[in-house]
C-alpha positions as CSV (number, residue, x, y, z in Angstrom):
1,M,-39.8,118.6,-5.0
2,N,-38.0,119.4,-2.0
3,N,-35.9,122.6,-1.8
4,D,-34.0,122.1,1.1
5,K,-30.8,121.6,-0.9
6,L,-31.3,124.4,-3.0
7,P,-29.2,127.3,-2.5
8,D,-30.9,130.8,-1.5
9,V,-30.2,133.7,-3.6
10,R,-29.7,135.9,-0.8
11,D,-26.7,134.2,0.6
12,G,-25.9,130.9,-1.4
13,L,-26.7,128.9,1.8
14,T,-29.3,126.1,1.6
15,R,-31.8,125.5,4.4
16,E,-29.9,122.5,5.8
17,E,-26.7,124.7,6.2
18,R,-28.7,127.5,7.9
19,V,-30.1,124.9,10.3
20,V,-26.7,123.6,10.9
21,L,-25.3,127.2,11.5
22,W,-28.3,128.1,13.7
23,V,-27.7,125.0,15.7
24,L,-24.0,125.6,16.2
25,S,-24.6,129.1,17.2
26,E,-27.4,128.3,19.8
27,T,-25.1,125.6,21.1
28,Q,-22.1,127.8,21.7
29,K,-24.1,130.3,23.4
30,E,-25.4,127.5,26.0
31,R,-21.7,126.5,26.4
32,G,-20.5,129.9,27.3
33,G,-18.9,130.5,23.7
34,R,-16.7,127.4,24.0
35,N,-16.2,125.1,21.1
36,V,-18.7,122.5,20.2
37,P,-18.0,118.9,19.8
38,T,-19.0,117.6,16.4
39,T,-20.9,114.8,18.0
40,M,-22.9,116.9,20.2
41,L,-23.7,119.1,17.1
42,W,-24.7,116.2,15.0
43,G,-27.2,114.9,17.6
44,R,-28.9,118.3,17.7
45,V,-29.0,118.9,13.8
46,C,-30.5,115.4,13.6
47,E,-33.4,116.7,15.7
48,H,-34.3,118.8,12.6
49,F,-33.2,116.7,9.8
50,Y,-31.2,113.6,9.3
51,I,-27.6,113.9,8.3
52,S,-24.6,111.4,8.4
53,P,-21.9,112.4,10.4
54,E,-19.3,112.3,7.4
55,A,-21.8,114.7,5.5
56,L,-22.0,117.1,8.5
57,S,-18.1,117.1,8.8
58,A,-17.9,117.7,5.1
59,M,-20.6,120.6,5.4
60,L,-18.6,122.2,8.5
61,A,-15.5,122.4,6.5
62,R,-17.4,124.0,3.5
63,L,-18.8,126.6,5.8
64,G,-15.5,127.3,7.2
65,A,-15.9,125.8,10.7
66,R,-12.7,124.0,11.8
67,R,-10.8,122.7,14.7
68,D,-8.0,125.2,16.1
């Protein structure tokens, strides 16, 4: 059974959510703290696992990432 979608008891995040947040953080650092376009984030996240653009947007909304 694949446990990537099961929340971790420590913080309630799945492995996939943790990867998205890590990739987002690393990309923001590369961009000097600027916002990361969703399409750029999607491409980099797909290097780790496949997620549809719509599912990534929904995940970002659940995690509290939003456009200002």
